Biopython code that builds the backbone (N, CA, C, O; Angstrom):
import numpy as np
from Bio.PDB.StructureBuilder import StructureBuilder

atoms = [
    (1, "MET", "N", (-34.651, -122.522, -84.448)),
    (1, "MET", "CA", (-33.825, -121.428, -84.502)),
    (1, "MET", "C", (-32.699, -122.599, -84.513)),
    (1, "MET", "O", (-32.773, -123.789, -84.204)),
    (2, "ARG", "N", (-31.651, -121.814, -84.979)),
    (2, "ARG", "CA", (-30.584, -122.069, -85.689)),
    (2, "ARG", "C", (-29.201, -122.663, -84.565)),
    (2, "ARG", "O", (-28.313, -121.858, -84.282)),
    (3, "ASP", "N", (-29.158, -123.885, -84.086)),
    (3, "ASP", "CA", (-27.912, -123.872, -83.486)),
    (3, "ASP", "C", (-26.348, -123.857, -83.761)),
    (3, "ASP", "O", (-25.797, -124.690, -84.481)),
    (4, "PHE", "N", (-25.845, -123.061, -83.261)),
    (4, "PHE", "CA", (-24.793, -122.514, -83.678)),
    (4, "PHE", "C", (-23.489, -122.588, -83.452)),
    (4, "PHE", "O", (-22.529, -122.076, -84.027)),
    (5, "SER", "N", (-23.671, -123.991, -81.633)),
    (5, "SER", "CA", (-23.250, -123.892, -81.091)),
    (5, "SER", "C", (-21.749, -125.227, -80.628)),
    (5, "SER", "O", (-20.993, -125.657, -79.757)),
    (6, "LYS", "N", (-22.266, -125.317, -82.239)),
    (6, "LYS", "CA", (-20.698, -126.022, -82.277)),
    (6, "LYS", "C", (-20.351, -125.324, -84.025)),
    (6, "LYS", "O", (-19.774, -126.220, -84.641)),
    (7, "PHE", "N", (-20.501, -124.259, -84.793)),
    (7, "PHE", "CA", (-20.333, -124.120, -85.810)),
    (7, "PHE", "C", (-19.042, -123.811, -85.766)),
    (7, "PHE", "O", (-18.604, -123.540, -84.647)),
    (8, "SER", "N", (-18.381, -123.778, -86.577)),
    (8, "SER", "CA", (-16.713, -123.343, -87.547)),
    (8, "SER", "C", (-17.014, -122.878, -88.904)),
    (8, "SER", "O", (-17.299, -123.436, -89.964)),
    (9, "SER", "N", (-16.767, -121.011, -88.304)),
    (9, "SER", "CA", (-16.644, -120.588, -89.646)),
    (9, "SER", "C", (-15.768, -121.155, -90.927)),
    (9, "SER", "O", (-16.049, -121.014, -92.117)),
    (10, "ARG", "N", (-14.314, -122.019, -90.199)),
    (10, "ARG", "CA", (-13.783, -122.772, -91.341)),
    (10, "ARG", "C", (-13.915, -123.129, -91.724)),
    (10, "ARG", "O", (-13.679, -122.663, -92.839)),
    (11, "SER", "N", (-14.567, -124.714, -91.762)),
    (11, "SER", "CA", (-14.841, -126.050, -92.136)),
    (11, "SER", "C", (-16.408, -125.720, -93.134)),
    (11, "SER", "O", (-16.959, -126.388, -94.009)),
    (12, "PHE", "N", (-16.795, -124.192, -92.411)),
    (12, "PHE", "CA", (-18.197, -123.967, -93.137)),
    (12, "PHE", "C", (-18.235, -123.926, -94.556)),
    (12, "PHE", "O", (-18.780, -124.547, -95.469)),
    (13, "VAL", "N", (-16.989, -122.390, -94.321)),
    (13, "VAL", "CA", (-15.968, -121.869, -96.383)),
    (13, "VAL", "C", (-15.060, -123.551, -96.263)),
    (13, "VAL", "O", (-14.130, -123.706, -97.055)),
    (14, "ASP", "N", (-15.240, -124.185, -95.724)),
    (14, "ASP", "CA", (-14.908, -125.236, -96.699)),
    (14, "ASP", "C", (-14.908, -126.546, -97.539)),
    (14, "ASP", "O", (-14.124, -127.211, -98.215)),
    (15, "ASP", "N", (-16.306, -126.562, -97.105)),
    (15, "ASP", "CA", (-17.366, -126.676, -97.646)),
    (15, "ASP", "C", (-18.311, -126.443, -98.684)),
    (15, "ASP", "O", (-18.846, -127.163, -99.528)),
    (16, "LEU", "N", (-18.398, -124.595, -98.230)),
    (16, "LEU", "CA", (-19.297, -123.867, -99.912)),
    (16, "LEU", "C", (-17.668, -123.968, -100.898)),
    (16, "LEU", "O", (-17.908, -123.697, -102.074)),
    (17, "ILE", "N", (-16.284, -124.259, -100.679)),
    (17, "ILE", "CA", (-15.257, -124.150, -101.236)),
    (17, "ILE", "C", (-16.231, -125.738, -102.131)),
    (17, "ILE", "O", (-16.739, -125.308, -103.167)),
    (18, "GLN", "N", (-16.378, -126.474, -102.041)),
    (18, "GLN", "CA", (-16.134, -128.045, -102.063)),
    (18, "GLN", "C", (-17.226, -128.278, -103.305)),
    (18, "GLN", "O", (-17.139, -129.045, -104.264)),
    (19, "VAL", "N", (-18.978, -126.724, -102.709)),
    (19, "VAL", "CA", (-19.315, -126.603, -103.661)),
    (19, "VAL", "C", (-18.841, -126.590, -105.749)),
    (19, "VAL", "O", (-18.317, -125.669, -106.376)),
    (20, "ASP", "N", (-19.133, -127.475, -106.085)),
    (20, "ASP", "CA", (-19.222, -127.635, -107.898)),
    (20, "ASP", "C", (-20.726, -126.045, -108.459)),
    (20, "ASP", "O", (-21.894, -126.118, -108.842)),
    (21, "TRP", "N", (-19.966, -125.106, -108.246)),
    (21, "TRP", "CA", (-20.446, -124.316, -108.489)),
    (21, "TRP", "C", (-20.589, -123.369, -109.983)),
    (21, "TRP", "O", (-20.937, -122.235, -110.315)),
    (22, "ASP", "N", (-20.117, -124.542, -110.572)),
    (22, "ASP", "CA", (-20.353, -124.514, -112.409)),
    (22, "ASP", "C", (-21.081, -125.360, -113.080)),
    (22, "ASP", "O", (-21.860, -125.194, -114.018)),
    (23, "GLU", "N", (-20.725, -126.354, -112.462)),
    (23, "GLU", "CA", (-21.821, -127.490, -112.243)),
    (23, "GLU", "C", (-22.717, -126.690, -112.471)),
    (23, "GLU", "O", (-22.816, -126.330, -113.644)),
    (24, "ILE", "N", (-23.599, -126.173, -111.555)),
    (24, "ILE", "CA", (-24.876, -125.463, -111.539)),
    (24, "ILE", "C", (-24.816, -124.428, -112.267)),
    (24, "ILE", "O", (-25.926, -123.997, -112.578)),
    (25, "ILE", "N", (-23.698, -123.703, -112.769)),
    (25, "ILE", "CA", (-24.257, -122.661, -113.927)),
    (25, "ILE", "C", (-24.285, -123.010, -115.323)),
    (25, "ILE", "O", (-25.066, -122.547, -116.153)),
    (26, "VAL", "N", (-23.225, -124.004, -115.559)),
    (26, "VAL", "CA", (-23.706, -124.809, -116.617)),
    (26, "VAL", "C", (-25.101, -125.277, -117.596)),
    (26, "VAL", "O", (-25.700, -125.094, -118.655)),
    (27, "ARG", "N", (-25.046, -126.425, -115.618)),
    (27, "ARG", "CA", (-26.538, -126.223, -116.181)),
    (27, "ARG", "C", (-28.230, -126.262, -115.995)),
    (27, "ARG", "O", (-29.179, -127.041, -115.910)),
    (28, "GLY", "N", (-27.889, -124.891, -115.999)),
    (28, "GLY", "CA", (-28.753, -123.640, -115.949)),
    (28, "GLY", "C", (-28.648, -123.021, -116.622)),
    (28, "GLY", "O", (-29.109, -121.890, -116.471)),
    (29, "THR", "N", (-28.157, -123.285, -117.464)),
    (29, "THR", "CA", (-27.215, -121.432, -118.806)),
    (29, "THR", "C", (-28.883, -120.894, -118.644)),
    (29, "THR", "O", (-29.260, -120.073, -117.809)),
    (30, "ASP", "N", (-30.051, -121.818, -120.014)),
    (30, "ASP", "CA", (-30.902, -120.749, -120.461)),
    (30, "ASP", "C", (-32.264, -120.366, -119.063)),
    (30, "ASP", "O", (-33.378, -119.890, -119.282)),
    (31, "ASP", "N", (-31.693, -120.758, -117.712)),
    (31, "ASP", "CA", (-33.346, -120.374, -116.614)),
    (31, "ASP", "C", (-32.638, -119.820, -115.603)),
    (31, "ASP", "O", (-31.939, -120.522, -114.872)),
    (32, "ILE", "N", (-32.744, -118.463, -115.446)),
    (32, "ILE", "CA", (-31.923, -117.930, -114.830)),
    (32, "ILE", "C", (-33.118, -118.646, -113.555)),
    (32, "ILE", "O", (-32.473, -119.614, -113.154)),
    (33, "ASN", "N", (-34.448, -118.648, -112.777)),
    (33, "ASN", "CA", (-34.449, -119.379, -112.073)),
    (33, "ASN", "C", (-34.037, -120.909, -111.254)),
    (33, "ASN", "O", (-33.826, -121.175, -110.071)),
    (34, "LYS", "N", (-34.041, -121.707, -112.470)),
    (34, "LYS", "CA", (-33.403, -123.052, -112.412)),
    (34, "LYS", "C", (-31.645, -122.784, -111.671)),
    (34, "LYS", "O", (-31.404, -123.603, -110.783)),
    (35, "ILE", "N", (-30.865, -122.099, -111.862)),
    (35, "ILE", "CA", (-29.891, -121.477, -111.610)),
    (35, "ILE", "C", (-30.163, -120.460, -110.275)),
    (35, "ILE", "O", (-29.709, -119.383, -110.663)),
    (36, "PHE", "N", (-30.594, -120.296, -109.120)),
    (36, "PHE", "CA", (-31.343, -119.753, -108.268)),
    (36, "PHE", "C", (-31.164, -120.707, -107.540)),
    (36, "PHE", "O", (-30.344, -120.831, -106.630)),
    (37, "SER", "N", (-32.158, -121.629, -108.029)),
    (37, "SER", "CA", (-33.033, -122.765, -106.970)),
    (37, "SER", "C", (-31.989, -123.705, -106.664)),
    (37, "SER", "O", (-31.984, -124.185, -105.530)),
    (38, "SER", "N", (-30.960, -124.102, -107.621)),
    (38, "SER", "CA", (-30.109, -124.985, -107.867)),
    (38, "SER", "C", (-29.139, -124.217, -107.004)),
    (38, "SER", "O", (-29.036, -124.935, -106.009)),
    (39, "SER", "N", (-28.281, -123.038, -106.802)),
    (39, "SER", "CA", (-27.891, -122.376, -105.823)),
    (39, "SER", "C", (-28.175, -122.302, -104.735)),
    (39, "SER", "O", (-27.279, -122.235, -103.894)),
    (40, "TYR", "N", (-29.245, -122.290, -104.436)),
    (40, "TYR", "CA", (-30.003, -121.533, -103.116)),
    (40, "TYR", "C", (-29.687, -123.645, -102.051)),
    (40, "TYR", "O", (-28.930, -123.796, -101.092)),
    (41, "ASN", "N", (-30.427, -124.636, -102.617)),
    (41, "ASN", "CA", (-30.604, -125.346, -102.721)),
    (41, "ASN", "C", (-29.252, -126.108, -101.996)),
    (41, "ASN", "O", (-29.366, -126.439, -100.816)),
    (42, "LYS", "N", (-28.322, -126.305, -102.523)),
    (42, "LYS", "CA", (-26.197, -126.485, -102.553)),
    (42, "LYS", "C", (-26.049, -126.211, -101.095)),
    (42, "LYS", "O", (-25.700, -126.831, -100.090)),
    (43, "LEU", "N", (-26.791, -124.070, -101.661)),
    (43, "LEU", "CA", (-25.724, -123.056, -99.909)),
    (43, "LEU", "C", (-26.774, -123.967, -98.892)),
    (43, "LEU", "O", (-26.322, -124.673, -97.990)),
    (44, "ASN", "N", (-28.878, -123.786, -99.303)),
    (44, "ASN", "CA", (-29.047, -124.167, -97.937)),
    (44, "ASN", "C", (-28.289, -125.479, -97.393)),
    (44, "ASN", "O", (-27.511, -125.369, -96.445)),
    (45, "LYS", "N", (-28.501, -126.580, -97.938)),
    (45, "LYS", "CA", (-27.158, -127.731, -97.035)),
    (45, "LYS", "C", (-26.395, -127.856, -96.504)),
    (45, "LYS", "O", (-26.046, -128.412, -95.463)),
    (46, "VAL", "N", (-25.884, -127.052, -97.569)),
    (46, "VAL", "CA", (-23.871, -126.850, -96.234)),
    (46, "VAL", "C", (-24.994, -125.896, -95.134)),
    (46, "VAL", "O", (-24.458, -126.425, -94.161)),
    (47, "VAL", "N", (-25.715, -125.270, -94.693)),
    (47, "VAL", "CA", (-26.813, -124.198, -93.922)),
    (47, "VAL", "C", (-26.464, -125.023, -92.945)),
    (47, "VAL", "O", (-25.722, -124.883, -91.973)),
    (48, "ASN", "N", (-27.512, -126.464, -93.594)),
    (48, "ASN", "CA", (-27.497, -126.822, -92.900)),
    (48, "ASN", "C", (-27.372, -128.177, -91.763)),
    (48, "ASN", "O", (-27.903, -128.711, -90.789)),
    (49, "LYS", "N", (-26.074, -128.256, -92.862)),
    (49, "LYS", "CA", (-24.992, -129.335, -92.541)),
    (49, "LYS", "C", (-23.949, -128.170, -90.796)),
    (49, "LYS", "O", (-23.839, -128.377, -89.587)),
    (50, "HIS", "N", (-23.713, -127.629, -91.269)),
    (50, "HIS", "CA", (-23.114, -126.528, -89.817)),
    (50, "HIS", "C", (-24.315, -125.568, -88.505)),
    (50, "HIS", "O", (-24.352, -125.032, -87.397)),
    (51, "ALA", "N", (-24.953, -125.853, -89.482)),
    (51, "ALA", "CA", (-25.524, -124.374, -88.125)),
    (51, "ALA", "C", (-27.521, -125.432, -88.708)),
    (51, "ALA", "O", (-28.274, -125.117, -89.629)),
    (52, "PRO", "N", (-27.633, -126.287, -87.959)),
    (52, "PRO", "CA", (-28.987, -127.074, -88.040)),
    (52, "PRO", "C", (-30.126, -126.570, -87.502)),
    (52, "PRO", "O", (-29.947, -126.411, -86.294)),
    (53, "PHE", "N", (-30.936, -126.330, -87.754)),
    (53, "PHE", "CA", (-32.849, -125.972, -86.526)),
    (53, "PHE", "C", (-32.602, -126.755, -85.428)),
    (53, "PHE", "O", (-31.789, -127.675, -85.340)),
    (54, "LYS", "N", (-33.403, -126.304, -84.543)),
    (54, "LYS", "CA", (-33.390, -127.242, -83.311)),
    (54, "LYS", "C", (-35.051, -126.494, -82.524)),
    (54, "LYS", "O", (-35.320, -125.306, -82.700)),
    (55, "THR", "N", (-36.013, -127.468, -81.668)),
    (55, "THR", "CA", (-37.209, -126.263, -81.594)),
    (55, "THR", "C", (-36.348, -126.467, -79.961)),
    (55, "THR", "O", (-35.571, -127.172, -79.317)),
    (56, "MET", "N", (-37.367, -124.998, -79.943)),
    (56, "MET", "CA", (-36.759, -124.626, -78.376)),
    (56, "MET", "C", (-37.807, -124.708, -77.393)),
    (56, "MET", "O", (-38.947, -124.244, -77.369)),
    (57, "SER", "N", (-37.180, -125.373, -76.629)),
    (57, "SER", "CA", (-37.782, -125.822, -75.598)),
    (57, "SER", "C", (-39.098, -124.403, -74.909)),
    (57, "SER", "O", (-39.159, -123.199, -75.156)),
    (58, "LYS", "N", (-39.873, -125.211, -74.101)),
    (58, "LYS", "CA", (-41.211, -124.449, -73.558)),
    (58, "LYS", "C", (-40.204, -123.114, -72.092)),
    (58, "LYS", "O", (-40.986, -122.350, -71.525)),
    (59, "ARG", "N", (-39.227, -123.035, -71.820)),
    (59, "ARG", "CA", (-39.279, -122.999, -70.990)),
    (59, "ARG", "C", (-38.213, -121.354, -71.704)),
    (59, "ARG", "O", (-38.400, -120.179, -71.389)),
    (60, "ARG", "N", (-36.970, -122.021, -72.874)),
    (60, "ARG", "CA", (-36.611, -120.552, -73.716)),
    (60, "ARG", "C", (-37.511, -119.587, -74.420)),
    (60, "ARG", "O", (-37.461, -118.364, -74.541)),
    (61, "LYS", "N", (-38.297, -120.439, -74.822)),
    (61, "LYS", "CA", (-39.780, -119.675, -75.461)),
    (61, "LYS", "C", (-39.856, -119.001, -74.413)),
    (61, "LYS", "O", (-39.115, -118.029, -74.557)),
    (62, "LYS", "N", (-40.448, -118.979, -73.229)),
    (62, "LYS", "CA", (-41.477, -118.336, -72.108)),
    (62, "LYS", "C", (-39.981, -117.247, -71.544)),
    (62, "LYS", "O", (-40.340, -116.444, -70.683)),
    (63, "LYS", "N", (-38.790, -117.168, -71.832)),
    (63, "LYS", "CA", (-38.133, -116.148, -71.688)),
    (63, "LYS", "C", (-37.927, -115.157, -72.818)),
    (63, "LYS", "O", (-37.783, -113.943, -72.668)),
    (64, "LEU", "N", (-37.929, -115.649, -73.675)),
    (64, "LEU", "CA", (-38.808, -114.370, -74.499)),
    (64, "LEU", "C", (-39.784, -113.693, -74.781)),
    (64, "LEU", "O", (-39.792, -112.726, -75.542)),
    (65, "PHE", "N", (-40.696, -114.149, -74.184)),
    (65, "PHE", "CA", (-41.974, -113.517, -73.669)),
    (65, "PHE", "C", (-41.411, -112.563, -72.486)),
    (65, "PHE", "O", (-40.733, -112.934, -71.528)),
    (66, "LYS", "N", (-41.804, -111.388, -72.745)),
    (66, "LYS", "CA", (-42.233, -110.667, -71.619)),
    (66, "LYS", "C", (-43.897, -110.359, -71.210)),
    (66, "LYS", "O", (-44.266, -109.217, -71.486)),
    (67, "PRO", "N", (-44.334, -110.743, -70.944)),
    (67, "PRO", "CA", (-45.570, -110.247, -69.955)),
    (67, "PRO", "C", (-46.380, -108.849, -70.028)),
    (67, "PRO", "O", (-47.429, -108.300, -70.365)),
    (68, "TRP", "N", (-45.487, -108.737, -69.630)),
    (68, "TRP", "CA", (-45.359, -106.679, -69.207)),
    (68, "TRP", "C", (-45.617, -105.307, -70.160)),
    (68, "TRP", "O", (-46.073, -104.167, -70.069)),
    (69, "ILE", "N", (-44.961, -106.285, -71.204)),
    (69, "ILE", "CA", (-45.191, -105.804, -72.541)),
    (69, "ILE", "C", (-46.240, -105.270, -73.170)),
    (69, "ILE", "O", (-46.223, -105.514, -74.376)),
    (70, "THR", "N", (-47.373, -104.475, -72.715)),
    (70, "THR", "CA", (-48.307, -104.623, -73.490)),
    (70, "THR", "C", (-48.441, -104.395, -74.804)),
    (70, "THR", "O", (-47.435, -103.879, -75.292)),
    (71, "LYS", "N", (-49.632, -104.664, -75.821)),
    (71, "LYS", "CA", (-49.816, -105.078, -76.776)),
    (71, "LYS", "C", (-50.422, -102.535, -76.997)),
    (71, "LYS", "O", (-50.945, -102.304, -78.087)),
    (72, "SER", "N", (-50.251, -101.106, -75.952)),
    (72, "SER", "CA", (-50.677, -100.277, -76.091)),
    (72, "SER", "C", (-48.850, -99.235, -75.859)),
    (72, "SER", "O", (-48.512, -98.058, -75.978)),
    (73, "ILE", "N", (-48.091, -100.654, -75.456)),
    (73, "ILE", "CA", (-46.242, -100.096, -75.333)),
    (73, "ILE", "C", (-45.885, -100.289, -76.756)),
    (73, "ILE", "O", (-45.271, -99.509, -77.484)),
    (74, "ARG", "N", (-46.510, -101.788, -77.112)),
    (74, "ARG", "CA", (-45.813, -102.288, -78.051)),
    (74, "ARG", "C", (-46.149, -101.315, -79.272)),
    (74, "ARG", "O", (-45.265, -101.122, -80.107)),
    (75, "THR", "N", (-47.704, -100.537, -79.442)),
    (75, "THR", "CA", (-47.558, -99.726, -80.577)),
    (75, "THR", "C", (-46.505, -98.386, -80.342)),
    (75, "THR", "O", (-45.933, -97.839, -81.284)),
    (76, "SER", "N", (-46.365, -97.981, -78.984)),
    (76, "SER", "CA", (-46.026, -97.513, -78.868)),
    (76, "SER", "C", (-44.133, -97.418, -79.326)),
    (76, "SER", "O", (-43.399, -96.482, -79.641)),
    (77, "ILE", "N", (-43.954, -98.697, -79.174)),
    (77, "ILE", "CA", (-41.777, -98.540, -79.692)),
    (77, "ILE", "C", (-42.141, -98.548, -80.630)),
    (77, "ILE", "O", (-41.458, -97.656, -81.133)),
    (78, "ARG", "N", (-43.108, -99.084, -81.792)),
    (78, "ARG", "CA", (-43.123, -98.765, -82.723)),
    (78, "ARG", "C", (-43.414, -97.199, -83.639)),
    (78, "ARG", "O", (-42.800, -96.875, -84.655)),
    (79, "ILE", "N", (-44.429, -96.446, -83.009)),
    (79, "ILE", "CA", (-44.012, -95.056, -83.360)),
    (79, "ILE", "C", (-42.599, -94.329, -82.662)),
    (79, "ILE", "O", (-41.995, -93.312, -83.003)),
    (80, "LYS", "N", (-42.346, -95.301, -81.539)),
    (80, "LYS", "CA", (-40.896, -94.653, -81.319)),
    (80, "LYS", "C", (-39.584, -94.638, -82.993)),
    (80, "LYS", "O", (-39.055, -93.684, -83.564)),
    (81, "ASN", "N", (-39.510, -96.047, -83.243)),
    (81, "ASN", "CA", (-38.868, -96.033, -84.070)),
    (81, "ASN", "C", (-38.918, -96.073, -85.091)),
    (81, "ASN", "O", (-38.210, -96.582, -85.960)),
    (82, "ARG", "N", (-39.946, -95.422, -85.086)),
    (82, "ARG", "CA", (-40.383, -94.402, -86.687)),
    (82, "ARG", "C", (-39.564, -93.203, -86.724)),
    (82, "ARG", "O", (-38.717, -92.880, -87.557)),
    (83, "LEU", "N", (-40.095, -92.394, -85.329)),
    (83, "LEU", "CA", (-39.509, -90.831, -85.456)),
    (83, "LEU", "C", (-38.393, -91.663, -85.608)),
    (83, "LEU", "O", (-38.161, -92.164, -86.707)),
    (84, "TYR", "N", (-37.472, -91.930, -84.368)),
    (84, "TYR", "CA", (-35.912, -92.111, -84.951)),
    (84, "TYR", "C", (-35.672, -92.462, -85.877)),
    (84, "TYR", "O", (-34.446, -92.525, -85.956)),
    (85, "MET", "N", (-36.210, -92.825, -86.894)),
    (85, "MET", "CA", (-35.872, -93.516, -88.130)),
    (85, "MET", "C", (-36.278, -91.754, -89.182)),
    (85, "MET", "O", (-35.789, -91.235, -90.185)),
    (86, "SER", "N", (-36.832, -91.574, -88.706)),
    (86, "SER", "CA", (-37.916, -89.577, -89.732)),
    (86, "SER", "C", (-36.611, -88.769, -89.505)),
    (86, "SER", "O", (-36.254, -88.100, -90.475)),
    (87, "GLY", "N", (-35.241, -88.672, -87.540)),
    (87, "GLY", "CA", (-34.705, -88.283, -87.653)),
    (87, "GLY", "C", (-35.002, -86.999, -86.942)),
    (87, "GLY", "O", (-34.251, -86.046, -87.151)),
    (88, "ASP", "N", (-35.962, -86.877, -86.168)),
    (88, "ASP", "CA", (-36.427, -85.629, -84.777)),
    (88, "ASP", "C", (-36.213, -86.485, -83.423)),
    (88, "ASP", "O", (-36.852, -86.994, -82.502)),
    (89, "HIS", "N", (-34.798, -86.298, -83.941)),
    (89, "HIS", "CA", (-34.115, -86.562, -82.488)),
    (89, "HIS", "C", (-34.434, -86.215, -80.800)),
    (89, "HIS", "O", (-33.919, -86.671, -79.778)),
    (90, "ALA", "N", (-35.431, -85.282, -80.998)),
    (90, "ALA", "CA", (-36.215, -84.030, -80.243)),
    (90, "ALA", "C", (-37.400, -85.449, -79.708)),
    (90, "ALA", "O", (-37.156, -86.099, -78.691)),
    (91, "GLN", "N", (-38.335, -85.661, -80.370)),
    (91, "GLN", "CA", (-39.077, -86.022, -79.711)),
    (91, "GLN", "C", (-38.845, -86.783, -79.232)),
    (91, "GLN", "O", (-38.959, -86.933, -78.015)),
    (92, "TYR", "N", (-38.104, -88.150, -80.632)),
    (92, "TYR", "CA", (-37.301, -89.394, -80.813)),
    (92, "TYR", "C", (-37.260, -89.708, -78.429)),
    (92, "TYR", "O", (-37.718, -90.490, -77.596)),
    (93, "LYS", "N", (-36.419, -88.500, -78.492)),
    (93, "LYS", "CA", (-35.744, -88.850, -77.026)),
    (93, "LYS", "C", (-36.984, -88.999, -75.805)),
    (93, "LYS", "O", (-37.136, -89.746, -74.838)),
    (94, "ASN", "N", (-38.000, -87.539, -76.581)),
    (94, "ASN", "CA", (-38.491, -87.753, -75.312)),
    (94, "ASN", "C", (-39.786, -89.087, -74.899)),
    (94, "ASN", "O", (-40.161, -89.559, -73.826)),
    (95, "TYR", "N", (-40.248, -89.395, -76.600)),
    (95, "TYR", "CA", (-40.771, -90.421, -76.082)),
    (95, "TYR", "C", (-40.020, -92.270, -75.791)),
    (95, "TYR", "O", (-40.417, -93.376, -75.426)),
    (96, "ARG", "N", (-39.130, -91.799, -76.108)),
    (96, "ARG", "CA", (-38.367, -93.060, -75.623)),
    (96, "ARG", "C", (-37.711, -92.710, -74.327)),
    (96, "ARG", "O", (-36.899, -93.545, -73.928)),
    (97, "ASN", "N", (-37.882, -91.709, -73.629)),
    (97, "ASN", "CA", (-38.229, -92.089, -72.280)),
    (97, "ASN", "C", (-38.861, -92.162, -71.778)),
    (97, "ASN", "O", (-38.628, -92.482, -70.612)),
    (98, "THR", "N", (-40.255, -91.923, -72.221)),
    (98, "THR", "CA", (-41.696, -91.937, -71.822)),
    (98, "THR", "C", (-42.019, -93.947, -71.553)),
    (98, "THR", "O", (-42.468, -94.841, -70.836)),
    (99, "ILE", "N", (-41.329, -93.550, -72.836)),
    (99, "ILE", "CA", (-41.915, -94.796, -72.722)),
    (99, "ILE", "C", (-41.072, -96.405, -72.017)),
    (99, "ILE", "O", (-41.442, -97.578, -71.979)),
    (100, "SER", "N", (-39.751, -95.646, -71.517)),
    (100, "SER", "CA", (-39.145, -96.812, -70.626)),
    (100, "SER", "C", (-39.894, -96.142, -69.489)),
    (100, "SER", "O", (-40.517, -96.997, -68.859)),
    (101, "LYS", "N", (-40.077, -94.791, -68.947)),
    (101, "LYS", "CA", (-40.776, -95.399, -67.671)),
    (101, "LYS", "C", (-41.986, -95.992, -67.786)),
    (101, "LYS", "O", (-41.860, -97.083, -67.228)),
    (102, "LEU", "N", (-42.804, -95.910, -68.092)),
    (102, "LEU", "CA", (-44.875, -96.650, -68.637)),
    (102, "LEU", "C", (-43.490, -98.253, -68.388)),
    (102, "LEU", "O", (-43.326, -98.603, -67.220)),
    (103, "THR", "N", (-42.911, -98.799, -69.174)),
    (103, "THR", "CA", (-41.736, -100.007, -69.707)),
    (103, "THR", "C", (-42.128, -100.762, -67.559)),
    (103, "THR", "O", (-42.790, -101.693, -67.103)),
    (104, "ARG", "N", (-41.320, -99.745, -66.996)),
    (104, "ARG", "CA", (-41.370, -99.885, -65.988)),
    (104, "ARG", "C", (-42.576, -99.597, -65.196)),
    (104, "ARG", "O", (-43.537, -100.351, -65.040)),
    (105, "ILE", "N", (-42.535, -99.310, -65.079)),
    (105, "ILE", "CA", (-44.126, -99.236, -64.295)),
    (105, "ILE", "C", (-44.772, -100.943, -64.540)),
    (105, "ILE", "O", (-44.973, -101.983, -63.913)),
    (106, "SER", "N", (-44.881, -100.464, -65.642)),
    (106, "SER", "CA", (-45.617, -101.498, -66.163)),
    (106, "SER", "C", (-45.860, -103.627, -65.670)),
    (106, "SER", "O", (-46.618, -104.595, -65.734)),
    (107, "LYS", "N", (-43.893, -102.892, -65.004)),
    (107, "LYS", "CA", (-43.131, -104.370, -64.958)),
    (107, "LYS", "C", (-43.669, -104.408, -63.577)),
    (107, "LYS", "O", (-44.226, -105.423, -63.159)),
    (108, "LYS", "N", (-43.520, -103.313, -62.832)),
    (108, "LYS", "CA", (-43.989, -103.071, -61.231)),
    (108, "LYS", "C", (-44.800, -103.746, -61.697)),
    (108, "LYS", "O", (-44.548, -104.761, -62.346)),
    (109, "GLN", "N", (-45.771, -103.369, -61.489)),
    (109, "GLN", "CA", (-47.185, -103.835, -61.489)),
    (109, "GLN", "C", (-47.444, -105.499, -61.638)),
    (109, "GLN", "O", (-48.098, -106.220, -60.884)),
    (110, "TYR", "N", (-46.678, -105.878, -62.919)),
    (110, "TYR", "CA", (-46.901, -107.295, -63.255)),
    (110, "TYR", "C", (-46.570, -108.011, -62.177)),
    (110, "TYR", "O", (-47.361, -108.877, -61.804)),
    (111, "TYR", "N", (-45.402, -107.807, -61.496)),
    (111, "TYR", "CA", (-44.296, -108.521, -60.741)),
    (111, "TYR", "C", (-45.762, -108.546, -58.799)),
    (111, "TYR", "O", (-46.396, -109.235, -58.000)),
    (112, "SER", "N", (-45.396, -107.283, -59.208)),
    (112, "SER", "CA", (-46.820, -107.322, -57.684)),
    (112, "SER", "C", (-47.793, -108.005, -58.020)),
    (112, "SER", "O", (-47.518, -109.082, -57.490)),
    (113, "GLN", "N", (-48.702, -108.133, -58.508)),
    (113, "GLN", "CA", (-49.155, -108.656, -58.940)),
    (113, "GLN", "C", (-49.450, -110.184, -58.827)),
    (113, "GLN", "O", (-50.106, -110.789, -57.979)),
    (114, "PHE", "N", (-48.728, -110.666, -60.005)),
    (114, "PHE", "CA", (-47.563, -111.874, -59.606)),
    (114, "PHE", "C", (-48.354, -112.222, -58.828)),
    (114, "PHE", "O", (-49.492, -112.627, -58.592)),
    (115, "PHE", "N", (-46.459, -111.665, -58.147)),
    (115, "PHE", "CA", (-46.746, -112.091, -56.495)),
    (115, "PHE", "C", (-47.814, -112.344, -55.835)),
    (115, "PHE", "O", (-48.085, -113.501, -55.513)),
    (116, "SER", "N", (-48.464, -111.482, -55.578)),
    (116, "SER", "CA", (-49.555, -111.083, -54.958)),
    (116, "SER", "C", (-51.131, -112.479, -55.347)),
    (116, "SER", "O", (-52.322, -112.597, -55.058)),
    (117, "ASN", "N", (-50.471, -112.949, -55.839)),
    (117, "ASN", "CA", (-51.390, -113.314, -56.840)),
    (117, "ASN", "C", (-51.354, -115.086, -56.241)),
    (117, "ASN", "O", (-52.335, -115.785, -55.989)),
    (118, "ASN", "N", (-50.027, -115.428, -56.145)),
    (118, "ASN", "CA", (-49.404, -117.089, -55.763)),
    (118, "ASN", "C", (-48.451, -117.500, -54.552)),
    (118, "ASN", "O", (-47.877, -118.560, -54.302)),
    (119, "LEU", "N", (-48.508, -115.858, -53.671)),
    (119, "LEU", "CA", (-48.354, -115.398, -52.271)),
    (119, "LEU", "C", (-49.118, -116.651, -51.430)),
    (119, "LEU", "O", (-50.349, -116.653, -51.419)),
    (120, "LYS", "N", (-48.240, -117.906, -50.600)),
    (120, "LYS", "CA", (-48.771, -119.085, -49.984)),
    (120, "LYS", "C", (-49.501, -118.453, -48.708)),
    (120, "LYS", "O", (-49.520, -117.355, -49.264)),
    (121, "MET", "N", (-50.017, -118.233, -47.681)),
    (121, "MET", "CA", (-49.478, -117.614, -46.453)),
    (121, "MET", "C", (-50.574, -118.856, -45.196)),
    (121, "MET", "O", (-50.476, -118.739, -43.974)),
]
sb = StructureBuilder()
sb.init_structure("model")
sb.init_model(0)
sb.init_chain("A")
sb.init_seg("    ")
for serial, (resi, resn, name, xyz) in enumerate(atoms, 1):
    if name == "N":
        sb.init_residue(resn, " ", resi, " ")
    sb.init_atom(name, np.array(xyz, "f"), 0.0, 1.0, " ", f" {name:<3s}", serial, name[0])
structure = sb.get_structure()
């Protein structure tokens, strides 16, 4: 995951302006793949300088994970997205509402089971 906490668009643009793009084009005039590779590498260095990669903590990874969203709900979400893209908005709304209800029920069941399993009396 990239860390944008200290990202400054002004300094990023300034560093992009400092890159000698003419050198890349002149040096690799015969091969478009070399031009692309060189320009990509230069751009990637600037991006990594201003927004470096950082590892996510296990706690952050857990936040992104929603265990109550089952495989069947994920499949239904994909179908819902296809319905939206197809333009069938009536069927999309019906499907969306059904998925919302199922997700709420699944979440309620998940937490009910979680607390009953972990409750110590």
